[in-house]
ZABAMAR-296544 format. One line per field, with one value per residue (C-alpha): residue number from 1; z negated, x, y negated. Coordinates in Angstrom, 1 decimal. Example, Ala and Ser with C-alpha at 12.3 -4.5 7.8 and 13.67 -1.06 7.14 Angstrom:
<atoms>
seq	[1, 2]
up	[-7.8, -7.1]
east	[12.3, 13.7]
north	[4.5, 1.1]
</atoms>
This chain:
<atoms>
seq	[1, 2, 3, 4, 5, 6, 7, 8, 9, 10, 11, 12, 13, 14, 15, 16, 17, 18, 19, 20, 21, 22, 23, 24, 25, 26, 27, 28, 29, 30, 31, 32, 33, 34, 35, 36, 37, 38, 39, 40, 41, 42, 43, 44, 45, 46, 47, 48, 49, 50, 51, 52, 53, 54, 55, 56, 57, 58, 59, 60, 61, 62, 63, 64, 65, 66, 67, 68, 69, 70, 71, 72, 73, 74, 75, 76, 77, 78, 79, 80, 81, 82, 83, 84, 85, 86, 87, 88, 89, 90, 91, 92, 93, 94, 95, 96, 97, 98, 99, 100, 101, 102, 103, 104, 105, 106, 107, 108, 109, 110, 111, 112, 113, 114, 115, 116, 117, 118, 119, 120, 121, 122, 123, 124, 125, 126, 127, 128, 129, 130, 131, 132, 133, 134, 135, 136, 137, 138, 139, 140, 141, 142, 143, 144, 145, 146, 147, 148, 149, 150, 151, 152, 153, 154, 155, 156, 157, 158, 159, 160, 161, 162, 163, 164, 165, 166, 167, 168, 169, 170, 171, 172, 173, 174, 175, 176, 177, 178, 179, 180, 181, 182, 183, 184, 185, 186, 187, 188, 189, 190, 191, 192, 193, 194, 195, 196, 197, 198, 199, 200, 201, 202, 203, 204, 205, 206, 207, 208, 209, 210, 211, 212, 213, 214, 215, 216, 217, 218, 219, 220, 221, 222, 223, 224, 225, 226, 227, 228, 229, 230, 231, 232, 233, 234, 235, 236, 237, 238, 239, 240, 241, 242, 243, 244, 245, 246, 247, 248, 249, 250, 251, 252, 253, 254, 255, 256, 257, 258, 259, 260, 261, 262, 263, 264, 265, 266, 267, 268, 269, 270, 271, 272, 273, 274, 275, 276, 277, 278, 279, 280, 281, 282, 283, 284, 285, 286, 287, 288, 289, 290, 291, 292, 293, 294, 295, 296, 297, 298, 299, 300, 301, 302, 303, 304, 305, 306, 307, 308, 309, 310, 311, 312, 313, 314, 315, 316, 317, 318, 319, 320, 321, 322, 323, 324, 325, 326, 327, 328, 329, 330, 331, 332, 333, 334, 335, 336, 337, 338, 339, 340, 341, 342, 343, 344, 345, 346, 347, 348, 349, 350, 351, 352, 353, 354, 355, 356, 357, 358, 359, 360, 361, 362, 363, 364, 365, 366, 367, 368, 369, 370, 371, 372, 373, 374, 375, 376, 377, 378, 379, 380, 381, 382, 383, 384, 385, 386, 387, 388, 389, 390, 391, 392, 393, 394, 395, 396, 397, 398, 399, 400, 401, 402, 403, 404, 405, 406, 407, 408, 409, 410, 411, 412, 413, 414, 415, 416, 417, 418, 419, 420, 421, 422, 423, 424, 425, 426, 427, 428, 429, 430, 431, 432, 433, 434, 435, 436, 437, 438, 439, 440, 441, 442, 443, 444, 445, 446, 447, 448, 449, 450, 451, 452, 453, 454, 455, 456, 457, 458, 459, 460, 461, 462, 463, 464, 465, 466, 467, 468, 469, 470, 471, 472, 473, 474, 475, 476, 477, 478, 479, 480, 481, 482, 483, 484, 485, 486, 487, 488, 489, 490, 491, 492, 493, 494, 495, 496, 497, 498, 499, 500, 501, 502, 503, 504, 505, 506, 507, 508, 509, 510, 511, 512, 513, 514, 515, 516, 517, 518, 519, 520, 521, 522, 523, 524, 525, 526, 527, 528, 529, 530, 531, 532, 533, 534, 535, 536, 537, 538, 539, 540, 541, 542, 543, 544, 545, 546, 547, 548, 549, 550, 551, 552, 553, 554, 555, 556, 557, 558, 559, 560, 561, 562, 563, 564, 565, 566, 567, 568, 569, 570, 571, 572, 573, 574, 575, 576, 577, 578, 579, 580, 581, 582, 583, 584, 585, 586, 587, 588, 589, 590, 591, 592, 593, 594, 595, 596, 597, 598, 599, 600, 601, 602, 603, 604, 605, 606, 607, 608, 609, 610, 611, 612, 613, 614, 615, 616, 617, 618, 619, 620, 621, 622, 623, 624, 625, 626, 627, 628, 629, 630, 631, 632, 633, 634, 635, 636, 637, 638, 639, 640, 641, 642, 643]
up	[5.2, 7.2, 8.2, 7.4, 3.8, 2.4, 0.9, -2.8, -4.0, -7.1, -10.1, -13.5, -15.2, -15.1, -14.5, -17.3, -17.1, -18.8, -16.2, -13.3, -14.7, -15.1, -11.5, -10.3, -12.5, -10.9, -7.4, -8.2, -9.2, -5.9, -3.9, -5.6, -4.2, -0.7, -0.1, 2.7, 4.6, 6.9, 8.4, 7.6, 4.7, 6.6, 7.3, 3.6, 2.5, 4.6, 2.7, -0.7, -2.5, -4.4, -6.4, -8.1, -8.6, -10.1, -13.9, -16.2, -15.9, -12.3, -9.2, -6.4, -4.2, -6.9, -7.3, -3.5, -3.4, -6.3, -4.5, -1.4, -3.6, -5.1, -1.6, -0.4, -3.0, -2.0, 0.5, 3.3, 5.4, 4.1, 4.7, 6.6, 3.4, 1.9, 5.0, 5.1, 1.5, 2.3, 5.5, 3.6, 1.2, 4.2, 6.0, 2.9, 1.9, 4.8, 2.7, 0.2, 1.8, 2.8, 0.4, 2.0, 2.7, 6.4, 5.6, 3.4, 4.8, 6.4, 4.8, 6.7, 8.6, 7.1, 8.9, 10.6, 12.0, 13.4, 15.2, 16.6, 17.8, 19.7, 21.4, 21.9, 25.5, 26.8, 25.2, 26.3, 29.9, 29.7, 28.2, 29.5, 28.9, 25.1, 22.7, 20.4, 17.1, 18.6, 20.2, 16.9, 15.1, 17.5, 17.1, 13.3, 13.4, 15.8, 13.3, 10.4, 12.6, 13.1, 11.2, 8.2, 10.2, 12.7, 10.0, 8.1, 11.0, 10.7, 6.9, 7.2, 9.5, 6.9, 4.0, 5.9, 6.7, 3.0, 1.8, 4.3, 3.2, -0.4, 0.4, 2.4, -0.4, -3.0, -0.7, -0.2, -4.0, -4.5, -1.7, -2.9, -6.6, -6.1, -5.0, -8.3, -6.8, -4.0, -4.4, -5.1, -4.5, -7.6, -8.3, -11.8, -14.2, -15.7, -17.9, -16.6, -17.6, -15.5, -12.5, -12.7, -13.0, -9.9, -7.9, -8.6, -6.0, -6.6, -6.4, -9.2, -11.7, -14.5, -13.5, -15.6, -14.1, -12.1, -13.9, -12.5, -10.0, -12.1, -14.9, -12.5, -11.7, -15.4, -15.8, -12.8, -14.0, -17.5, -16.2, -16.5, -13.1, -13.8, -11.7, -9.1, -5.5, -4.4, -2.0, -4.8, -6.9, -5.4, -5.7, -9.2, -10.4, -8.8, -10.5, -13.9, -13.6, -12.8, -15.9, -18.2, -20.0, -19.2, -22.5, -21.8, -18.4, -19.9, -22.2, -19.2, -17.6, -20.8, -21.0, -17.4, -18.0, -21.1, -19.2, -16.5, -19.0, -20.6, -17.1, -16.2, -19.4, -18.9, -15.2, -16.0, -18.6, -16.0, -13.2, -15.5, -15.2, -11.5, -9.5, -7.4, -4.1, -5.7, -7.4, -4.0, -2.6, -5.5, -5.3, -1.5, -1.7, -4.3, -2.7, -5.6, -4.8, -6.4, -9.2, -8.3, -11.8, -13.2, -16.5, -18.2, -16.9, -19.8, -20.1, -19.5, -22.6, -22.8, -22.7, -25.8, -25.1, -24.8, -28.1, -29.8, -28.2, -29.4, -33.0, -33.2, -31.0, -33.7, -35.9, -33.0, -31.6, -34.9, -35.1, -31.6, -30.6, -28.0, -25.9, -23.1, -23.2, -20.4, -22.0, -25.4, -23.9, -22.2, -25.5, -27.2, -24.4, -24.7, -28.5, -27.9, -25.5, -28.2, -30.8, -31.9, -30.6, -34.0, -34.0, -30.3, -31.0, -33.2, -30.4, -27.9, -30.2, -30.4, -26.6, -26.3, -28.7, -26.8, -23.5, -24.9, -26.0, -22.6, -20.7, -22.8, -22.1, -18.4, -18.1, -19.7, -17.3, -14.3, -15.4, -15.8, -12.3, -10.7, -11.8, -8.8, -5.9, -3.1, -3.7, -2.5, -5.3, -5.1, -6.1, -9.6, -10.8, -9.9, -11.2, -10.1, -6.5, -6.5, -7.9, -5.5, -2.6, -3.9, -4.3, -0.8, 0.8, 2.1, 1.5, 4.6, 3.4, -0.3, 0.1, 2.2, 0.9, -0.4, 2.0, 1.4, 0.6, 3.7, 2.9, 0.2, -1.2, -2.1, -4.1, -5.9, -6.9, -8.2, -10.4, -12.0, -15.7, -15.8, -19.4, -20.9, -17.6, -16.1, -12.9, -11.0, -11.6, -10.3, -6.7, -7.5, -10.2, -7.7, -5.1, -7.5, -8.8, -5.3, -4.2, -7.2, -5.9, -3.9, -0.3, -1.5, -4.1, -1.4, 0.9, -1.7, -1.9, 1.9, 2.0, -0.6, 1.5, 4.7, 2.7, 1.4, 4.9, 6.2, 3.4, 4.1, 7.8, 6.9, 4.4, 6.8, 9.6, 7.2, 6.2, 9.8, 10.9, 9.1, 11.5, 15.3, 17.5, 17.4, 13.6, 13.3, 15.3, 13.1, 9.9, 11.3, 12.4, 9.0, 7.1, 9.4, 10.6, 14.0, 16.4, 17.2, 20.9, 22.1, 24.8, 22.5, 24.5, 22.7, 24.0, 25.6, 24.8, 27.8, 27.1, 27.1, 29.7, 28.4, 29.0, 29.3, 27.8, 24.7, 24.9, 22.6, 19.7, 19.7, 18.0, 14.6, 14.1, 14.5, 12.0, 9.5, 9.7, 8.8, 6.0, 4.5, 4.0, 2.0, -0.1, -1.0, -4.5, -5.2, -3.9, -4.5, -2.7, 1.0, 1.7, -0.4, 1.3, 4.7, 3.6, 2.3, 5.5, 7.7, 5.8, 6.3, 10.0, 10.2, 8.6, 11.0, 13.6, 17.3, 17.4, 14.7, 16.4, 19.8, 18.8, 18.2, 21.5, 23.3, 21.7, 22.9, 26.4, 26.5, 25.2, 27.9, 30.7, 29.5, 29.1, 32.7, 34.2, 32.2, 33.2, 36.9, 36.8, 35.0, 37.3, 40.4, 39.0, 39.1, 42.0, 44.2, 42.5, 39.0, 40.1, 41.3, 38.1, 36.0, 37.8, 37.4, 33.7, 32.8, 34.7, 32.1, 32.9, 36.6, 36.0, 34.6, 37.7, 40.1, 41.7, 40.6, 37.0, 36.0, 37.1, 34.9, 33.3, 31.1, 33.0, 34.1, 30.9, 29.4, 25.7, 25.9, 27.4, 24.6, 22.3, 22.7, 21.3, 18.6, 17.5, 13.7, 12.1, 9.8, 10.1, 8.4, 11.7, 12.6, 9.1, 10.0, 12.9, 10.4, 10.6, 13.7, 15.7, 16.7, 20.0, 22.7, 22.7, 19.6, 19.3, 18.6, 15.0, 14.5, 10.8, 11.2, 13.6, 11.6, 13.9, 13.4, 15.7, 16.9, 16.9]
east	[25.9, 29.0, 32.1, 35.7, 36.7, 39.7, 42.5, 42.7, 45.9, 47.7, 47.2, 48.8, 45.4, 43.4, 39.6, 37.6, 34.0, 32.8, 34.7, 33.2, 29.7, 30.3, 31.4, 28.2, 26.0, 27.7, 27.2, 23.5, 23.0, 24.5, 22.4, 19.2, 19.9, 20.5, 16.9, 16.5, 19.4, 17.9, 20.1, 22.5, 24.7, 27.8, 25.9, 25.0, 28.5, 30.0, 27.9, 29.2, 31.3, 33.9, 34.9, 31.5, 31.8, 35.3, 35.8, 38.9, 41.4, 40.6, 41.0, 38.5, 40.7, 41.0, 37.2, 36.8, 39.3, 37.7, 34.3, 36.0, 37.3, 33.8, 32.3, 34.5, 32.9, 29.3, 27.0, 26.7, 24.1, 20.7, 20.0, 17.1, 15.5, 15.6, 14.1, 11.3, 10.4, 9.9, 8.0, 5.6, 4.9, 4.3, 2.0, -0.1, -0.4, 0.0, -0.5, 2.3, 5.0, 2.6, 2.3, -0.8, -4.0, -4.9, -8.4, -6.9, -7.7, -4.7, -3.2, -3.7, -0.7, 0.9, 0.5, 4.0, 3.2, -0.1, 1.7, 4.2, 1.5, -0.4, 2.8, 4.6, 3.4, 4.2, 7.7, 8.5, 7.7, 9.7, 12.8, 12.8, 16.5, 16.3, 15.9, 12.9, 14.7, 16.2, 12.9, 11.1, 13.7, 13.2, 9.4, 9.8, 12.0, 9.5, 6.7, 8.7, 9.2, 5.5, 3.7, 1.5, -1.7, -0.9, 0.3, -3.0, -4.9, -2.8, -3.1, -6.9, -7.0, -4.8, -7.2, -10.3, -8.5, -7.5, -11.1, -12.2, -9.4, -10.4, -14.0, -12.9, -10.5, -13.3, -15.5, -12.6, -12.1, -15.8, -15.9, -13.0, -13.6, -17.1, -15.8, -15.3, -15.8, -13.2, -9.6, -7.5, -3.9, -1.7, -1.1, 0.4, 1.8, -1.5, -1.9, -2.0, -5.6, -6.7, -4.9, -6.5, -9.9, -9.4, -8.4, -11.6, -14.4, -18.1, -18.8, -16.4, -17.4, -17.9, -15.0, -11.8, -9.0, -6.4, -3.1, 0.2, 1.9, 5.1, 7.0, 8.7, 5.3, 4.6, 8.0, 7.4, 4.0, 5.4, 8.3, 8.1, 8.7, 7.9, 10.0, 11.0, 9.7, 7.5, 10.1, 12.6, 10.4, 11.4, 15.1, 14.9, 12.8, 15.3, 18.2, 16.6, 15.5, 19.1, 20.3, 18.1, 19.5, 18.3, 16.4, 14.6, 13.5, 12.2, 10.0, 8.3, 7.9, 6.4, 3.9, 2.9, 2.3, 0.2, -1.9, -2.5, -3.7, -6.1, -7.3, -8.0, -10.0, -12.1, -12.6, -14.0, -16.4, -17.6, -18.0, -20.1, -23.0, -23.3, -24.1, -21.4, -22.3, -22.3, -19.0, -17.4, -18.7, -17.3, -13.9, -13.7, -14.8, -12.1, -9.4, -9.0, -7.8, -9.5, -7.4, -5.8, -6.1, -9.4, -10.0, -11.1, -8.2, -6.0, -2.5, 0.5, 2.6, 5.9, 9.1, 11.2, 13.9, 11.1, 9.6, 13.0, 13.4, 9.9, 10.6, 13.9, 13.1, 12.1, 15.1, 17.6, 15.9, 16.3, 20.0, 20.9, 18.7, 21.2, 21.0, 18.5, 15.6, 17.1, 20.6, 19.0, 16.9, 20.0, 21.9, 19.1, 18.9, 22.6, 22.2, 19.5, 21.6, 24.4, 22.0, 22.5, 20.1, 18.3, 17.3, 16.3, 14.0, 11.9, 11.2, 10.7, 8.1, 6.2, 6.3, 4.9, 2.1, 1.2, 1.3, -1.2, -3.5, -3.1, -4.0, -7.2, -8.3, -7.4, -9.6, -12.5, -11.9, -11.9, -15.1, -16.7, -15.6, -16.5, -20.1, -20.4, -20.0, -21.4, -18.9, -15.3, -12.8, -9.9, -6.4, -6.0, -2.6, 0.6, -0.3, 0.9, 1.2, -1.9, -4.1, -2.7, -3.5, -7.1, -7.7, -6.5, -8.8, -12.1, -15.5, -15.1, -11.8, -12.6, -11.9, -8.8, -5.6, -3.0, -0.2, 3.1, 6.3, 8.2, 11.4, 13.3, 14.7, 11.2, 10.5, 13.8, 13.0, 9.5, 10.9, 13.7, 13.2, 13.6, 12.6, 14.5, 15.6, 14.3, 12.2, 14.8, 17.4, 15.4, 16.6, 20.3, 20.0, 18.2, 20.8, 23.6, 22.0, 21.3, 24.9, 26.0, 24.0, 25.7, 24.7, 22.9, 20.8, 19.8, 18.8, 16.5, 14.6, 14.4, 13.1, 10.4, 9.4, 9.0, 7.0, 4.7, 4.2, 3.2, 0.7, -0.7, -1.1, -3.0, -5.3, -5.9, -6.9, -9.4, -10.9, -11.2, -13.0, -16.1, -16.4, -16.9, -14.1, -15.3, -15.6, -12.2, -10.7, -12.4, -11.0, -7.5, -7.5, -9.0, -6.2, -3.4, -2.6, -1.2, -2.7, 0.0, 0.8, -0.7, 1.9, 4.8, 7.5, 9.3, 12.1, 10.7, 12.5, 12.5, 11.4, 14.2, 14.1, 14.8, 18.4, 19.8, 23.3, 23.6, 25.6, 28.7, 28.8, 31.0, 34.4, 33.3, 30.7, 33.4, 35.6, 32.8, 31.8, 35.3, 35.7, 32.3, 33.5, 36.5, 34.4, 31.7, 33.0, 33.9, 30.5, 27.6, 25.2, 25.4, 24.5, 27.4, 29.8, 28.7, 29.1, 32.7, 33.6, 32.2, 34.1, 37.3, 36.6, 36.4, 39.8, 41.5, 43.9, 43.5, 46.3, 44.7, 41.3, 42.9, 43.2, 39.4, 38.8, 40.9, 38.7, 35.6, 37.0, 37.7, 34.2, 32.7, 34.5, 33.1, 29.6, 29.8, 30.7, 27.9, 25.4, 26.2, 26.0, 22.7, 21.3, 21.9, 19.6, 16.6, 14.2, 14.3, 11.2, 12.7, 16.0, 14.2, 12.2, 15.3, 17.2, 14.3, 13.8, 17.5, 19.3, 22.1, 23.2, 23.7, 27.4, 27.9, 26.3, 28.8, 31.3, 34.4, 33.2, 34.8, 38.3, 38.8, 35.5, 37.1, 40.3, 39.4, 37.5, 38.8, 39.0, 35.9, 33.8, 34.7, 32.0, 30.0, 32.9, 33.8, 30.2, 29.9, 27.4, 25.9, 22.2, 20.0, 19.0, 22.6, 23.1, 20.4, 22.5, 24.4, 21.7, 23.7, 20.5, 19.5, 18.0, 20.2, 18.2, 16.8, 13.6, 13.9, 13.2, 9.9, 9.8, 9.9, 6.9, 3.7, 0.8, -2.9, -5.6, -8.5, -11.9]
north	[-25.0, -24.6, -26.5, -27.0, -27.5, -29.2, -27.2, -27.9, -29.4, -28.3, -30.5, -30.6, -30.7, -27.5, -27.4, -25.9, -24.7, -27.9, -30.1, -28.1, -28.5, -32.3, -32.5, -30.7, -33.0, -36.1, -34.7, -34.0, -37.6, -38.8, -36.3, -37.5, -41.0, -39.5, -38.3, -40.8, -39.2, -36.6, -34.0, -31.1, -30.6, -32.0, -35.3, -35.7, -34.9, -37.7, -40.2, -39.0, -41.6, -39.6, -42.6, -42.5, -38.8, -38.9, -38.9, -38.9, -37.3, -36.3, -38.5, -38.7, -36.6, -33.9, -33.8, -33.5, -30.6, -28.9, -29.0, -27.5, -24.7, -24.0, -24.1, -21.3, -18.9, -19.9, -18.3, -20.8, -19.1, -17.8, -14.1, -12.8, -11.5, -15.0, -16.6, -13.9, -14.6, -18.3, -17.3, -15.2, -18.1, -20.5, -18.1, -17.1, -20.8, -23.2, -26.2, -25.2, -27.5, -30.4, -33.2, -34.7, -32.8, -32.7, -34.2, -37.0, -40.5, -42.2, -45.3, -48.5, -49.9, -53.1, -56.5, -56.4, -52.9, -54.2, -57.0, -54.5, -52.1, -54.9, -56.3, -53.0, -52.3, -55.8, -55.9, -52.3, -53.2, -56.4, -54.6, -51.0, -50.5, -51.3, -48.4, -48.0, -48.9, -52.0, -53.1, -52.5, -54.6, -57.5, -57.4, -57.4, -60.4, -62.1, -61.5, -63.0, -66.1, -66.6, -69.5, -68.6, -69.2, -66.5, -64.1, -64.6, -62.9, -59.8, -59.8, -60.1, -57.0, -55.2, -56.1, -54.9, -51.6, -51.2, -51.6, -48.9, -46.7, -46.8, -45.9, -42.8, -41.9, -41.9, -39.7, -37.3, -36.9, -36.2, -33.7, -31.6, -31.8, -30.3, -26.8, -24.8, -21.3, -21.5, -20.6, -23.7, -24.2, -24.0, -27.7, -27.4, -24.8, -23.5, -20.5, -16.9, -16.5, -19.6, -18.3, -14.9, -16.4, -18.5, -15.4, -13.6, -13.5, -14.1, -10.3, -9.6, -12.3, -9.7, -7.6, -7.7, -9.8, -7.9, -7.4, -8.6, -6.3, -6.0, -7.6, -10.0, -11.6, -12.2, -13.8, -16.1, -17.2, -18.1, -20.2, -24.0, -25.5, -29.2, -31.6, -29.0, -28.9, -26.0, -24.8, -24.2, -22.1, -18.7, -19.3, -20.7, -17.7, -15.3, -17.0, -17.1, -13.4, -12.4, -14.2, -12.0, -9.0, -5.5, -5.5, -8.7, -7.4, -4.2, -6.2, -7.8, -4.4, -2.9, -5.8, -5.2, -1.5, -2.3, -4.8, -2.3, 0.3, -2.2, -3.2, 0.5, 1.0, -2.2, -1.4, 2.1, 0.6, -2.0, 0.6, 2.9, 0.4, 1.3, 4.4, 6.1, 4.4, 0.9, 1.7, 2.4, -0.8, -2.9, -1.2, -1.7, -5.3, -6.1, -4.1, -1.6, 1.8, 4.8, 6.2, 9.6, 11.1, 12.0, 10.3, 13.5, 15.6, 16.9, 15.4, 17.7, 18.4, 16.6, 18.8, 19.6, 16.9, 14.3, 15.4, 15.0, 11.5, 10.4, 11.5, 9.7, 6.7, 4.2, 4.9, 4.7, 1.6, -0.2, 0.9, -0.1, -3.1, -4.4, -1.3, -1.1, 1.4, 3.5, 3.8, 4.6, 7.4, 8.8, 8.8, 10.6, 13.2, 13.9, 14.2, 16.8, 18.8, 18.9, 20.4, 24.0, 26.6, 26.9, 23.2, 23.3, 26.3, 24.0, 21.6, 24.4, 26.0, 22.6, 22.5, 26.1, 25.3, 22.2, 24.1, 26.7, 23.9, 22.2, 25.4, 25.8, 22.3, 22.7, 25.8, 24.0, 21.1, 23.5, 25.2, 21.8, 20.7, 24.1, 23.7, 21.3, 23.7, 21.4, 18.6, 18.6, 18.1, 15.8, 16.8, 15.5, 16.6, 18.4, 21.9, 25.3, 26.3, 28.4, 25.7, 23.1, 25.4, 26.1, 22.4, 21.6, 24.1, 23.0, 24.7, 26.8, 28.3, 29.0, 32.7, 32.3, 33.8, 31.3, 30.4, 32.1, 30.2, 28.9, 30.7, 32.6, 29.4, 28.2, 31.4, 30.9, 27.3, 28.2, 30.9, 28.8, 27.7, 23.9, 23.2, 20.3, 18.8, 15.6, 15.8, 13.8, 16.5, 19.4, 19.3, 19.2, 21.9, 24.2, 23.7, 24.4, 27.6, 28.7, 28.2, 30.3, 33.4, 36.1, 36.9, 40.0, 38.1, 35.6, 38.4, 39.8, 36.5, 36.4, 39.9, 39.1, 36.0, 38.1, 40.7, 38.0, 36.6, 40.1, 40.5, 37.0, 37.9, 41.0, 39.3, 36.4, 38.8, 40.5, 37.1, 35.9, 39.1, 37.8, 34.8, 34.4, 33.0, 29.4, 29.4, 30.9, 28.1, 25.5, 27.2, 27.5, 23.8, 22.6, 24.4, 23.4, 27.0, 27.2, 29.8, 32.4, 33.0, 36.2, 36.7, 37.2, 38.9, 41.8, 43.8, 46.9, 50.1, 52.4, 56.0, 58.5, 61.2, 64.7, 65.7, 62.2, 61.8, 59.8, 56.5, 56.3, 54.0, 50.9, 50.3, 48.8, 51.6, 54.2, 52.3, 51.9, 55.6, 56.6, 54.1, 55.0, 58.6, 57.3, 54.9, 57.6, 58.0, 54.3, 53.0, 55.4, 53.0, 53.5, 49.8, 48.7, 51.1, 49.7, 46.1, 46.8, 48.7, 45.9, 43.3, 45.3, 45.4, 41.6, 41.2, 43.6, 42.1, 42.7, 45.2, 47.3, 47.2, 48.2, 51.9, 52.0, 50.2, 52.9, 55.6, 53.8, 53.5, 57.3, 58.0, 55.7, 57.5, 60.8, 59.2, 57.8, 61.2, 63.0, 60.3, 60.5, 64.3, 64.2, 61.5, 63.6, 66.3, 63.9, 63.5, 60.5, 58.9, 59.5, 58.0, 54.8, 54.6, 55.0, 52.3, 49.9, 50.5, 50.7, 48.0, 47.8, 51.4, 50.9, 50.0, 53.6, 55.1, 53.5, 55.8, 53.8, 53.6, 56.9, 55.7, 52.6, 51.5, 48.9, 48.1, 44.6, 43.4, 40.2, 39.5, 37.3, 40.2, 42.5, 41.1, 44.3, 46.3, 43.9, 43.1, 43.1, 45.2, 42.6, 43.3, 45.8, 47.3, 48.1, 49.6, 52.1, 53.3, 55.4, 58.0, 59.0, 59.7, 56.2, 55.2, 53.7, 50.4, 48.7, 46.8, 43.1, 42.2, 40.3, 39.8, 36.0, 36.0, 36.5, 37.2, 37.9, 39.0, 36.9, 38.7]
</atoms>
């Protein structure tokens, strides 16, 4: 609905809610009489007689203006979601919006229409410029002017057609009433049981009827829709559902869950009468998915806060009947959090006892399932990481080592105690606790993760040695392990030639060495001393760092002179080999390098001098006898050999 609306005028009499409802009722009465008017909302609105709608103390103009005011608050265009809901109904049931069945016999045309059909062609050729409605009106008037003898001929044809129509109609009724096993369109508001019986197929006659998908489906099936067109069902259901309180909606949801539990029990009893292969056929034919949880698997114990809520639920539910189930649970959970530690300990003890009992039953269940070695077991529950990994492995990979965590954060999350917290809060709590850790504590988790990955690589190599190369590829592919690239390029460290001068250290290393001597008594741990000194280096200004840069420049001048002098003592072959293996040192062998080796360096090119010592590898440089070039760290790259 769209269009211009009149601006409401101010009136001395105010509109109450009862007055507005009376206005809408009067307009509904007018709209019911306008069903013959086909077209848009604007066309129908033009035919509304506001004098009939008006009532005391409001004038017709006031009623029209009030409707314009209401219309401004309404949604005038349907959304895509609303159109899609109707489209699904039309596609799933093509006959939903058709009042007449396609096979239903057609009613006979009346006598005047028979006369018009017989004379239509001749009159249309005689008056080609006249429109169809005008031409039909002329033929109807001509029929009315015929004498009774001529009219009797057309009435006789109509009576014969009527007799034939009644015969076909009786045959149609007999034909479609003799189909009890086929799905029939919902023609009236029957009970839920009758609808479910009609949905069952012949193969599932003895199967329990499927439960509703959710509480909303139960609500819709129980709603009386007498007197409403089929096209209005969806919108009426949605409106009535939105008018319910949270507590009323939860009752429908609870009923749905209860019906699903009863359905699962009855379905298991029914399936027990067939072998496994027949069960799979029945489930597939009726579109029933296999349940993920084994019926004999022990149930996990509920946490302490849930035990507290269960014990106090009935009492609080009777005290606060107007509060929804979700809000009531939240109140009880807050009340549990406010309990003193002594009272909390009682519920934690109950939880611990239940956990011990759960583990015993779980071990018995595992032994029972492990007595079938030739069958693959399905993942039944969200247990510990080791059990999940063992259940995911295939028969070929039973002895494979469990995969390590992806990073240090995963180790941290698995070790966190989450007792008393809801599952939905785990992610946010882990992130908050991780952000509260220091950098040093996070590095420990990262180091542990790298160590576990190295151990995993060693164990995996030992396991793969027992298979040939083709079998190894199958195992790796089945377990989703990517084959490492064998041509991993690592930084080659050139061998030092005896007598080669040692390259000076950079500016921040000089600074950190001096500061670590001063911090020896304050920080006994050498790593902490280095971290403190490196932090101070970062905070220094460029002017303060410049003195250390000058010292590095002087050291580089001396190093360049020593390197050139030593290089001249080598043979021609050794010199060529040294140039090839040490391209980064060619700049120190140039003749003009000894004059101003760093004279033309820009501030951007001083990264080598200002480079922060923030890695463990650089920290080891304080042994003062490090190599000139360092190997690239490969802790992240876990490799294993193929045999």
